[in-house]
C-alpha positions in Angstrom: 48.8 -31.3 67.9 47.0 -28.0 67.3 49.5 -26.0 69.4 52.4 -27.6 67.4 50.8 -26.4 64.1 50.4 -22.9 65.5 54.0 -22.7 66.7 55.6 -23.5 63.3 54.4 -20.4 61.5 55.2 -18.2 64.5 58.6 -19.8 64.7 59.2 -19.3 61.0 58.1 -15.7 61.2 60.4 -15.0 64.2 63.3 -16.8 62.4 62.7 -14.7 59.3 62.6 -11.5 61.2 65.7 -12.4 63.2 67.6 -13.1 59.9 66.4 -9.8 58.4 67.5 -7.9 61.5 70.9 -9.5 61.5 71.4 -8.7 57.8 70.5 -5.1 58.5 72.9 -5.0 61.4 75.7 -6.3 59.2 74.9 -3.8 56.5 75.0 -0.9 59.0 78.4 -2.1 60.2 79.7 -2.2 56.7 78.4 1.3 56.1 80.2 2.6 59.1 83.4 1.1 57.7 82.8 2.7 54.3 82.0 6.0 56.0 85.5 5.9 57.6 86.9 6.1 54.1 85.6 9.7 54.0 88.2 10.6 56.7 91.0 9.8 54.2 92.4 12.6 52.0 91.8 12.6 48.3 95.2 11.2 47.4 94.8 8.2 49.7 91.3 7.5 48.2 92.9 7.7 44.7 95.6 5.3 45.8 92.9 2.7 46.7 91.0 3.4 43.5 87.9 5.3 44.7 86.7 8.9 44.5 85.2 10.8 47.4 81.9 11.2 45.5 81.7 7.5 44.9 82.1 6.7 48.6 79.5 9.4 49.5 77.0 8.0 47.0 77.6 4.4 48.1 77.0 5.2 51.8 73.8 7.1 51.0 72.2 4.1 49.3 69.2 2.4 51.0 70.2 -0.3 53.5 68.7 -2.9 51.1 71.6 -2.2 48.7 75.1 -3.6 49.2 77.0 -0.4 49.4 80.5 -2.1 49.2 79.5 -3.8 46.0 78.0 -0.7 44.5 81.2 1.3 45.4 83.3 -1.3 43.6 80.9 -1.2 40.6 81.1 2.6 40.4 84.8 2.7 40.8 85.4 0.0 38.1 83.0 1.7 35.7 84.7 5.0 36.1 88.2 3.5 35.6 87.1 1.5 32.6 85.6 4.6 31.0 89.0 6.4 31.2 90.7 3.7 29.1 
């Protein structure tokens, strides 16, 4: 009984750590995809609705931030301000 009680918190901690590491891995993979946008020329970036500085700013955010969501937010905000 005692060993069963001890294994629950340890199992919970390991599971929490595993989920956090997996989330970090996914965010790093998304960042790599966003960084590939920087290989496009400015006209192509304009065609998809983003500016080079927005992409650069998004990929430089901390990994705790969702860079793709922030890129979209920045782009929409810029485009709305032009109206």
